[in-house]
C-alpha positions as CSV (number, residue, x, y, z in Angstrom):
1,M,124.7,103.4,117.5
2,R,127.3,101.8,115.2
3,T,128.2,98.2,115.5
4,H,131.8,97.3,114.8
5,W,132.4,93.8,113.5
6,V,135.8,92.4,114.3
7,E,136.8,89.1,112.7
8,C,139.5,87.2,114.5
9,F,141.0,84.0,113.1
10,L,143.5,82.3,115.4
11,V,147.1,82.9,114.5
12,T,148.3,79.7,116.0
13,E,147.6,76.5,114.1
14,T,144.3,75.1,115.4
15,S,141.7,72.9,114.0
16,F,138.9,75.5,114.5
17,S,138.2,79.1,113.7
18,A,136.8,81.9,115.9
19,T,134.9,85.0,114.9
20,T,134.3,87.7,117.5
21,T,131.9,90.6,117.6
22,P,131.2,92.6,120.7
23,G,129.7,90.3,123.3
24,S,129.8,87.2,121.1
25,L,132.1,84.5,119.9
26,A,131.2,82.1,117.1
27,L,133.3,78.9,116.8
28,S,133.4,76.6,113.9
29,G,135.2,73.4,112.8
30,E,136.6,70.6,114.9
31,I,137.9,71.7,118.2
32,D,140.3,68.9,119.3
33,A,142.1,68.3,122.6
34,A,145.2,70.0,121.4
35,D,143.2,73.3,121.0
36,H,142.3,73.6,124.7
37,R,144.8,76.4,125.5
38,A,144.1,78.3,122.3
39,L,140.3,78.1,123.0
40,N,140.8,79.3,126.5
41,D,142.8,82.3,125.3
42,V,140.2,83.2,122.7
43,I,137.4,83.1,125.3
44,E,139.5,85.0,127.8
45,K,140.2,87.7,125.3
46,A,136.7,87.9,123.9
47,S,135.3,88.2,127.5
48,D,137.9,90.7,128.7
49,S,139.4,88.2,131.2
50,F,135.9,86.8,132.0
51,S,134.6,90.2,133.1
52,Q,132.2,90.9,130.2
53,D,129.1,89.0,129.2
54,L,129.8,86.7,126.3
55,S,127.7,84.4,124.1
56,I,129.6,81.5,122.5
57,D,127.9,80.1,119.5
58,L,128.8,76.5,119.0
59,S,126.4,75.9,116.0
60,D,129.1,75.2,113.5
61,V,131.4,73.1,115.7
62,T,131.7,69.5,114.4
63,F,133.8,67.9,117.2
64,L,133.9,68.6,120.9
65,P,136.0,66.4,123.1
66,S,135.7,66.3,126.9
67,I,138.8,68.5,127.5
68,I,137.1,71.3,125.5
69,V,133.8,70.8,127.5
70,G,136.0,71.4,130.5
71,V,137.4,74.6,129.0
72,L,133.8,75.8,128.4
73,A,132.7,74.8,131.9
74,R,135.7,76.5,133.5
75,A,135.0,79.7,131.5
76,T,131.4,79.7,132.7
77,V,132.5,79.5,136.3
78,M,135.2,82.2,135.8
79,A,132.7,84.5,134.3
80,E,130.3,84.0,137.2
81,K,133.1,84.6,139.7
82,N,133.7,87.9,137.9
83,G,130.1,89.0,137.9
84,S,129.5,88.3,134.2
85,R,127.6,85.7,132.3
86,L,128.9,83.3,129.6
87,R,126.1,81.7,127.5
88,L,126.7,78.6,125.4
89,L,124.5,78.4,122.3
90,A,123.9,75.2,120.2
91,V,121.6,74.1,117.5
92,E,119.3,71.1,118.2
93,G,120.8,67.8,116.9
94,T,124.3,69.1,116.5
95,V,127.4,67.6,118.2
96,P,127.7,70.4,120.7
97,Q,124.0,70.1,121.7
98,R,124.3,66.4,122.3
99,V,127.7,66.6,124.1
100,L,126.5,69.5,126.4
101,T,123.3,67.6,127.1
102,V,125.1,64.4,128.1
103,C,127.6,66.4,130.2
104,K,124.8,68.4,131.8
105,I,126.4,71.7,130.9
106,G,123.9,74.5,130.6
107,F,123.3,75.9,127.1
108,E,120.6,77.6,125.1
109,T,119.1,76.1,121.9
110,V,119.2,78.4,118.9
111,G,117.8,78.0,115.4
112,A,119.8,76.5,112.6
């Protein structure tokens, strides 16, 4: 079986970058409030309109405001409604891990 790696950096001006591979999305940088639509679009595309399982790695995210937490929560709900699963991944002690814990948003802890 061959794995095809596809690297996708956002074309619009954003404060973060996204790298996709089949079934996964790795985000990095500061994701600020102005990026909420772009992030939703990236997640929607990577999950085939929320119909495919997707793991979102937040390990390299350095800023995660509440509106972005809302985007992640909504994407999780949309995936469930479509019979798929969206998993959020975060490293212990990082900004995403702390924010998701405080907001009581489910995530999985991964190694650094």
